[in-house]
C-alpha positions, -999 to +999 in steps of 0.1 A: -388-093-728-393-094-767-368-087-795-386-056-801-386-041-767-348-050-763-340-029-791-362-001-779-347+004-742-309-001-757-321+027-781-336+047-754-306+038-730-284+052-760-296+082-759-297+089-724-259+085-727-260+052-708-251+024-724-220+008-728-202+012-764-188-015-772-150-021-768-149+007-742-147+010-707-177+029-694-174+048-660-210+052-662-221+018-664-256+013-655-266-006-625-297-009-606-289+020-580-282+041-611-314+027-625-332+038-598-316+076-596-325+083-631-359+074-622-363+096-592-353+123-620-382+114-642-363+105-673-385+072-674-421+065-685-442+037-668-433+011-699-401+024-710-391+018-670-404-015-668-387-027-700-355-012-688-354-030-655-360-060-670-331-056-688-305-041-663-320-066-636-313-094-659-275-083-669-268-076-637-277-111-625-262-127-652-227-110-648-231-120-608-236-152-621-204-149-645-184-137-615-193-167-597-189-194-622-154-177-625-148-178-587-156-211-581-136-223-611-104-206-598-111-223-560-119-256-573-086-265-575-080-256-537-109-272-526-104-306-545-070-302-526-086-296-494-111-328-497-081-350-505-061-338-472-092-342-452-105-378-466-064-388-457-070-370-423-100-395-419-081-425-427-051-416-405-074-411-377-094-443-381-062-463-381-052-448-351-087-449-338-083-492-345-054-492-322-070-477-292-096-500-296-079-532-299-041-530-283-039-560-273-033-570-312-009-540-317+009-550-288+012-585-298+024-576-331+055-552-317+063-582-293+065-606-323+084-586-343+110-579-312+109-615-307+117-621-345+146-598-339+178-612-343+196-577-330+175-573-300+187-574-264+179-605-246+166-585-216+143-561-234+129-592-248+121-608-216+107-573-204+083-569-232+069-603-227+063-600-192+047-568-195+022-579-224+018-615-197+011-590-168-012-563-188-037-588-211-044-616-189-076-623-209-062-620-247-065-645-270-024-642-274-018-650-236-006-685-241+017-673-269+034-642-248+037-666-217+056-693-242+078-662-255+085-653-219+093-692-202+114-696-242+135-668-230+139-671-190+151-704-201+174-695-227+188-666-201+194-694-174+213-718-194+234-689-206+237-680-163+246-716-159+270-722-188+289-689-176+288-704-143+302-739-153+328-724-179+339-701-145+343-729-125+366-748-149+388-719-152+391-715-116+400-752-112+423-749-143+441-719-121+440-736-090+457-767-106+483-740-125+492-726-089+499-759-074+519-768-099+540-736-101+544-738-064+556-777-069+579-763-096+567-786-122+558-758-153+580-757-185+596-722-195+565-720-220+540-721-191+563-703-164+559-675-196+524-678-201+512-680-161+536-651-147+529-625-178+521-590-164+520-605-126+530-577-101+558-579-077+540-583-046+518-613-062+550-629-075+563-630-038+530-643-026+533-672-052+569-679-050+584-662-023+612-643-023+639-644-052+672-654-048+683-620-059+673-594-073+677-562-089+656-530-099+651-547-137+648-583-128+650-611-101+665-645-101+649-675-086+680-702-085+670-737-079+653-764-095+627-745-112+630-751-150+636-786-171+667-777-195+654-790-232+691-798-237+705-812-205+671-823-190+683-810-159+661-784-138+676-750-135+669-716-124+645-687-140+650-654-142+621-630-145+624-594-161+600-566-149+585-535-167+573-509-145+567-536-114+551-561-136+562-594-152+577-587-189+594-621-192+611-653-179+639-670-191+665-696-177+692-688-155+730-689-172+757-706-155+788-698-161+810-729-174 
């Protein structure tokens, strides 16, 4: 449409009271529907009608385009955020899928971390290594996992043997101490350590019945302890607390 035709249409619309005044809201804004209604009433000549149709539909299309552009501008940040979140989910899913595609690699990395963890329990390390050996017999890391398992089993066996050896040494030392006690061949310091917290029943089994006794102490007279001053053997007095040995001292004799 040329400029002259446009001015003619605008003038015609103003004459019909249908054109909007600049700076004022018009409740009768011209639309394609309103244009059809006026056309049915016979307001337009054919030429005028064609010009008005071009103007109205062009303006209507322009307004729709502007509205869609504004909406798109408003929605764009949200769409960009959704795209970013979707891309992050895709990356996470790919990483998770990679784990399922190569579980032997993931599990071996976990095994290495546990073996290098100084605070890990030995039982857990053995169980994890054994599980890997059984689960992935064809894994390229099979030999390494078996080596981990053998190392841990040997370490456990060494510890068990060391504990057995230490217990055997303690048992032998205790047996020898019992023999010396029954032979009355302990110093006062050794008696105190050996008898501390022993029950009265165990004391009778070890040394027999005392020479005399009260509720708080028993006396074993005779040659039990070497007196550091006279170098003569003397008896000993055993004090109790709630039926258990509390302390041991020399038997004192009146001059």
